[in-house]
N, C-alpha and C positions, 0 to 999 in steps of 0.2 A: 504494500500500500504506500510505500515511500519511494524515493529516488532509486531506480535500479539500472539506469543507463545514462550515458553522456553524449552530447553532440556539440560540435563546434560550428560556429557560423560567423558571418561578417555582417554588420549592420549596413543597410543601404542609405540610411539617413545620417544626420550629424550627431547621433547619440554617442555618449562615451562607452567604453567597454563596460559590460554588465553581465549579470547572471540572472537567469529566470528558469522557468520550467514549462513543459508541455506534457500533460498527463504525468507519467512517471519518469520522464527524461529531463535531466538537468541540461539546460542550454547555456553554453559559454559563448557570449557574443563579443567579438572584437569590433572596435570602432572602424568605420570606413576610412577615416583619416590615418589611423595607425596601420591599417592594412596597406594603404597606398604608400606610406612612408617606410614600410617594413619594420615597424616598431612593435614590440611585444607589450601590450597594455596590461598584462598580468604578471609582469616580471617579479613583483614583490608580494604577490598574493598567496604564495605557497604555504606560508605559515597559517593562513586562514582557511585553507581549502576544506578541512573537516567541518569547520563552523559553517561555511557556505553550503556544503552538502546538507548538513543538519537543518539549516534555515530553510532551504528549498524543500526538504522533506516535510518539515512542519507545515509549510504551505500546502503540499500535496495532501497530507492527511486531513487538515482542516477543510480543504476544498471538498474532499470526498465525504466528510461528515456533515459539514455545515453549508457548503456552497462557496462559489467563487468570490462573492462580495465580502463575506466574512474573512475568507483567506487573504484577499488582497488588502483588507483593512489592517492587517497585522503590521504592514510596513508604515502605516500612518501614525501608529501609537508612539507617544513620546514619554520618556521618563527622565527624572532628575537623578543623576548619579554623583557620588562624592568620590573624588580621586585625590588623595594626598591633600585634603583640606579644600580643594577647589570643587565647586559644583558645576556640572555640565548638563545641559538639556540635550538629550540625544534620542534618536529613534530606537525602538525596541530591538532592532536588528543591527545595531552598530557594533561591528566585530571587534573594534578596538576596546570597547568597554565590557564585553562579555567576560564572565569569570570562568567559563568552561568552554568546551568545544561545541556547545549547543548553538552558539552564535546569537543567543537571546540575552538581552540585558535585563537582569532582574534585581 
């Protein structure tokens, strides 16, 4: 019921590199500009790959249980986190602030 396959693609518009999913396939989308310039837009993402897979898996599971609208709304939720005495308002899926490999900030 979660991510069980991967596909690589290139954006046709001006969007930056990003991750998404289609059914149970995680899509890794390179930006059109990076592809033209032969630049790897995911060079520094390796340390977050487990979190990214987990995050997209959460979307897949929620979409199957509750529907696409609820699943998509996960990315819109924001939380306040405290890091070393500084407070930051971040989205629930901010990989830099997740405390585990789930990719979810709690």
